[in-house]
N, C-alpha and C positions, 0 to 999 in steps of 0.2 A: 521443310515440313514433310515428315513421313507420313503419307496418307494411309498407311496400313496400321497405324498405331490404334489400338482398340479404343482408347479414351477419346480420340479426335472426333468421332461422330457424335459423341455425348457432348463434348465441349461445343461443337458447332451447333448442336440442337439447343443447348443452353443459351448460347449467344442469339440465335434466331428467336427463340421464345422470350428472351429478355427484351429484345427489340419490339416484339409483338405486345409484350406486357406493357411496355411504355405507351404505345399508341392506344391500346384498348383501355389502359388505366386513365390516361389523359381525358378519354371520352367519358368513361364511367365515373370519374371523380367529380365531374361537372354537376353542380346542383346537390351535392351531398357532402356531408362532413367527412374530411379525409380520414379521420380515425375509424368512422363507421365503414368507410369504403375498404380500409385495411382489414377490419374484422371480417367483413363479407368475404374478401379475398382468401382470408386465413381458413375460414370454414370450408370454402370450396376446395382449397389445397388439402385439407385434412380429409374430406370426403374422397377426392381422387386418389390420394395416397393410400387410404384405407382400402379402396377398391382394387388397387394394384397389389397391395399386400395379400389380399384374399385371393385374387385370381392366380397369384404365383405361389400361394401356400408358404408365404415368408414370415408369418407371425411368429414371435417368440414370447415366452413368458418374461415379464419384467425382471424377475428374480435371476434369470439367466444372463443378464447383462451386468457387467462388473460396474462397480461405483465410479471408477475413473471415466468410463465411457459415459455413464449417466450425467456425470458433472459436466464434462465438456459438451455434451450434446445440448444439456439445459442452457449452459452459457452461450452456445451458438445459437440456440433458439431465441434467447433474449437479445442478442446482437442482431439477428435477422429481423425480429419484431421491430426493434428501434430503427433499423435501416429501412424497413417498409413504411413505417409511420413517417419517417423523414421524407422518403421517396414520394409517397402520395401527396403529402403536403407541399412539396416542391413542384409536382406536376400541376397541383391545383393553382399555385401562384405563378408558375412560369411556363415558357414554351418547351414542349417535349424535345425539340431539336437542341436545346441548351441543357435541360435537366438530365437527359439520358447520358450524354457524353461526360458530364460532371460526375454522375453516378458510376461511370465506368473507371474513374480514378480508384475505385476499389481495387483494381489490378495492381496499381502502384503501391497502395497500402498493403495489399497481400504480399507483394515482393518484399517490402521492408520488414513486415511482421514475420514472414517466413525466414528471413535471414536472421532476425533477432531471437525468435522463439522456438523455431523448429529445426534450426541448424542447417538450413539450405544454403547452397553456395551460389554466389552471384556469378553468372557467366556473362560474356560480352553480349550475346544476343538478348539476354534477359534485361541487361542494363540499358541497351540501346532501345530496345522495345518499349521498356517502362518509360524511359525518357521521352520517347516519341509520343506515347499515350498521354503523359503529363503536358507536353508542348501542345498536342492537339486539343486537349480539354481547355488549355489556357486560351488558345486561339478561338475556339468556338464560343467560349464564355465572354470573351472580350469584345466581339462584334455582334 
């Protein structure tokens, strides 16, 4: 792992905040409908993202964004929403120590979907790492 890769700090931040999300979400979803919890989380994310866009002066007019970008971002948003709805319901029903690792099977799905639809190539490190993630999720979920 090259620690000088510019994307690495964001990827590690994503992993840390996803872990924090699991614990905070487990606590927050207790005593509330999981769909309502997801809605509240989404509104907060919208506000935080709008504040960052404003602070960095990164707003763009919707007409400046091409149709293909819109289509795939809307589809990604739908997939994200469905993922969050499932995730919060799973957190409500199960232990965070099992739900979060199963959720990380998204890495395995992303690898396979990247191969099938984005034209990415499978390398030995990615194949071995994906297999280990799959094996780890199976072990954690089984005990």
